[in-house]
C-alpha positions in Angstrom: -78.8 158.8 238.0 -80.9 160.2 241.0 -82.5 163.4 239.7 -84.7 165.9 241.3 -87.2 167.8 239.2 -88.5 171.1 240.6 -91.3 172.6 238.8 -95.1 174.1 239.0 -97.9 171.7 239.0 -101.1 172.3 237.7 -104.1 172.7 240.0 -106.4 169.6 239.8 -104.4 168.4 236.7 -102.0 165.7 237.8 -99.4 164.8 235.3 -100.1 167.5 232.8 -97.6 170.1 233.6 -94.3 170.5 231.8 -92.4 169.1 234.9 -94.6 166.1 234.8 -93.4 165.4 231.1 -89.9 166.0 232.1 -90.2 163.5 234.9 -91.7 160.7 232.7 -88.8 161.3 230.0 -86.2 160.9 232.7 -87.7 157.7 234.0 -87.7 156.4 230.5 -84.0 157.0 230.5 -83.5 155.0 233.5 -83.3 157.6 236.2 -84.6 157.4 239.7 -86.8 160.6 239.6 -87.8 162.7 242.6 -90.6 165.3 241.9 -90.7 168.5 243.8 -93.7 170.3 242.6 -95.5 173.6 243.7 -98.9 173.9 242.6 -99.4 177.0 240.4 -100.8 179.8 242.4 -100.9 177.9 245.6 -98.5 177.9 248.6 -98.1 174.2 249.3 -95.1 172.2 248.1 -94.9 168.5 247.7 -93.1 167.0 250.7 -89.9 165.3 249.9 -87.5 163.5 251.9 -84.3 161.2 251.6 -82.3 163.8 249.3 -79.0 161.9 249.9 -76.7 161.2 247.0 -78.8 163.3 244.4 -76.7 163.5 241.2 -78.7 166.1 239.3 -81.4 168.8 239.9 -83.5 170.0 237.0 -85.2 173.2 237.8 -88.2 174.5 235.6 -89.2 178.1 235.7 -91.5 179.0 238.6 -91.7 182.6 238.2 -92.0 184.1 241.6 -89.5 184.8 244.9 -90.8 182.1 247.0 -87.9 181.3 249.4 -88.4 177.7 249.5 -87.1 177.6 245.7 -83.7 178.0 247.2 -84.2 174.9 249.2 -82.8 172.7 246.7 -79.8 174.9 246.1 -77.2 172.6 247.4 -78.9 168.9 247.2 -77.3 167.8 243.9 -73.8 167.5 242.4 -75.0 169.2 239.4 -77.9 171.5 238.6 -79.7 172.7 235.4 -82.3 175.6 235.1 -84.8 175.7 232.2 -87.0 178.7 231.7 -89.8 179.7 229.5 -91.3 183.1 229.9 -87.8 184.8 230.2 -89.0 187.9 228.5 -91.5 188.7 231.0 -88.9 188.9 233.9 -85.4 189.4 232.8 -83.8 190.8 235.7 -85.4 188.4 238.0 -84.1 185.5 235.8 -80.4 186.7 235.8 -80.4 187.2 239.5 -81.9 183.8 240.1 -79.4 182.0 238.0 -76.6 184.0 239.8 -78.0 183.0 243.1 -78.4 179.5 242.4 -75.2 178.7 240.6 -76.7 176.4 238.0 -73.9 174.6 236.0 -76.2 174.8 232.8 -79.0 177.5 231.9 -81.7 177.1 229.2 -84.4 179.4 227.9 -87.0 178.5 225.5 -86.9 182.0 224.0 -84.4 182.0 221.2 -84.3 185.8 221.1 -83.5 186.1 224.7 -80.6 183.4 224.3 -78.9 185.6 221.7 -79.4 189.1 223.6 -77.0 190.9 225.8 -76.8 189.7 229.4 -77.8 186.1 228.7 -74.5 184.6 227.3 -74.7 181.9 229.5 -78.1 180.8 228.3 -78.8 178.4 225.8 -81.7 177.8 223.6 -83.8 175.1 224.4 -87.5 175.2 223.0 -90.6 173.6 224.7 -91.4 170.2 223.3 -94.6 167.9 223.1 -95.6 165.1 225.4 -96.4 162.7 222.9 -98.1 160.2 225.3 -100.7 162.7 225.9 -100.8 164.8 222.8 -101.4 162.3 219.9 -103.4 161.8 216.8 -107.1 160.4 217.7 -109.7 159.3 215.3 -112.7 161.6 214.4 -111.7 165.0 213.4 -115.2 166.3 213.8 -114.5 170.0 213.8 -113.4 172.3 211.1 -111.2 174.7 213.0 -110.7 176.7 216.3 -108.4 178.8 218.1 -107.9 177.3 221.7 -106.7 179.6 224.6 -107.8 182.3 226.9 -110.0 185.2 225.9 -108.6 188.7 225.7 -109.5 191.6 223.6 -106.8 191.2 220.9 -107.3 187.4 220.5 -111.2 188.1 220.4 -110.8 190.7 217.7 -108.6 188.6 215.6 -110.9 185.7 215.9 -113.9 187.7 214.9 -112.1 189.2 212.0 -111.0 185.8 210.7 -114.3 184.0 211.5 -112.7 181.4 213.9 -114.4 180.2 217.2 -112.3 180.4 220.4 -112.4 177.5 222.6 -111.1 178.7 226.3 -111.5 177.1 229.7 -110.4 173.5 228.6 -107.5 171.9 230.3 -105.8 168.3 230.7 -107.3 165.5 228.8 -110.4 167.7 227.6 -107.9 170.0 226.0 -105.9 167.2 224.4 -109.1 165.5 223.0 -110.5 168.6 221.6 -107.2 169.8 220.1 -106.9 166.3 218.3 -110.3 166.5 216.8 -109.7 169.8 214.9 -108.9 169.8 211.3 -107.1 172.9 211.5 -105.9 174.5 214.9 -105.3 178.4 214.5 -102.7 179.7 216.7 -102.4 183.6 217.6 -100.3 185.6 220.0 -97.3 184.1 221.9 -98.0 184.9 225.5 -94.6 184.8 227.2 -92.8 187.4 225.2 -91.4 187.8 221.7 -89.0 185.0 220.7 -91.0 182.4 222.6 -92.8 179.4 220.8 -95.3 178.4 223.4 -96.3 174.9 223.8 -99.4 174.8 221.8 -97.7 174.7 218.3 -95.9 171.5 219.3 -98.8 170.0 220.9 -101.1 170.8 217.7 -98.5 169.2 215.5 -98.2 166.1 218.0 -101.7 165.4 217.6 -101.5 165.3 213.8 -103.5 168.6 213.3 -102.7 171.0 210.7 -101.3 174.3 212.3 -102.2 177.7 210.9 -100.1 180.2 212.8 -99.2 183.8 212.4 -95.8 184.6 210.8 -93.1 184.3 213.5 -89.2 184.0 213.0 -89.0 181.9 216.2 -91.5 179.5 214.7 -89.6 179.5 211.3 -86.3 178.8 212.9 -87.8 175.5 214.0 -90.3 174.6 211.4 -90.6 175.1 207.6 -93.8 177.1 206.7 -95.7 175.7 203.8 -94.2 172.3 204.9 -94.7 171.6 208.6 -97.4 174.3 209.2 -99.1 177.2 207.4 -98.2 180.7 208.1 -100.4 183.8 207.8 -99.8 187.5 207.8 -102.9 188.9 209.4 -106.6 188.0 210.3 -107.8 188.4 206.8 -104.9 186.3 205.3 -105.6 183.7 207.9 -109.2 183.6 206.9 -108.2 182.9 203.2 -105.6 180.4 204.2 -108.0 178.4 206.4 -110.9 178.2 203.7 -108.1 176.8 201.3 -107.1 174.2 204.0 -110.6 173.1 204.6 -111.3 172.9 200.9 -108.2 170.7 200.4 -108.2 167.7 202.6 -105.2 166.1 200.8 -102.8 169.2 201.2 -104.1 169.8 204.8 -103.5 166.2 205.8 -100.0 166.5 204.1 -98.9 169.6 206.3 -100.3 167.7 209.4 -98.3 164.7 208.5 -95.2 166.5 208.1 -95.6 168.4 211.4 -96.4 165.2 213.1 -93.3 163.8 211.7 -90.9 166.5 212.8 -92.3 166.6 216.4 -91.8 162.9 216.9 -88.4 162.8 215.4 -87.0 166.0 217.0 -89.2 167.8 219.5 -90.4 165.3 222.4 -89.1 165.7 226.0 -87.1 162.7 225.6 -85.3 164.7 223.1 -85.0 167.6 225.3 -83.7 165.5 228.3 -81.1 163.8 226.2 -79.8 167.3 225.0 -79.5 168.2 228.7 -77.6 165.1 229.7 -75.4 165.4 226.7 -74.5 169.0 227.6 -73.7 167.9 231.0 
């Protein structure tokens, strides 16, 4: 099947965007894949030609009104839209889907998929690129919270006595994540109801995930089995100390998380789901 994948690339990090993982998965499934990428926060697009006989367009969220997005509106026999930060721009999302006329529409936000005005939208969460995020030797750091710094996160980390690692991307991010004994997750940017990519990536690395209580996460994973949930910063601090003091239990949690990611939550699983729905 000839498939075009439209997505945002990451500046100076070729191969590390969600769209790159989607392209790789489709190629493994035997597709002839054409990548149509716009680099995040830059105006230029990948130049593509020879768009004859395209069977499928998979359009990943791009988050703005760039008119060139509609360039692909009529190039494929069938089309799919998969969005992640729907809670951040609900009206734009609905209008964009109506304008483009996609055959199937997905959101990674379970809450949005169950809300009024999004009846056509199916729930399809993020996944892990298990070629890039995988267990590695040498867990040489106890715990950290990886992510951008902002006041609420800094206050939480200070109370829980957890260091924040920010400004790391691509291979550096995957390597540092895999070397943690415990990865602490706090605050889902992108709106209530979304599981961001980091919990999937943490578990794919065979690292124990310690995350705030979240109905969206609990709908996909079992707290106390696949990961550990905390109520607040003080509760996080208590759980973290227990996990660091009990290597057997920590590795049991990490192993369960790894198993469920690799058997249910890779981009191969997501692409098989989309193709099955079509």
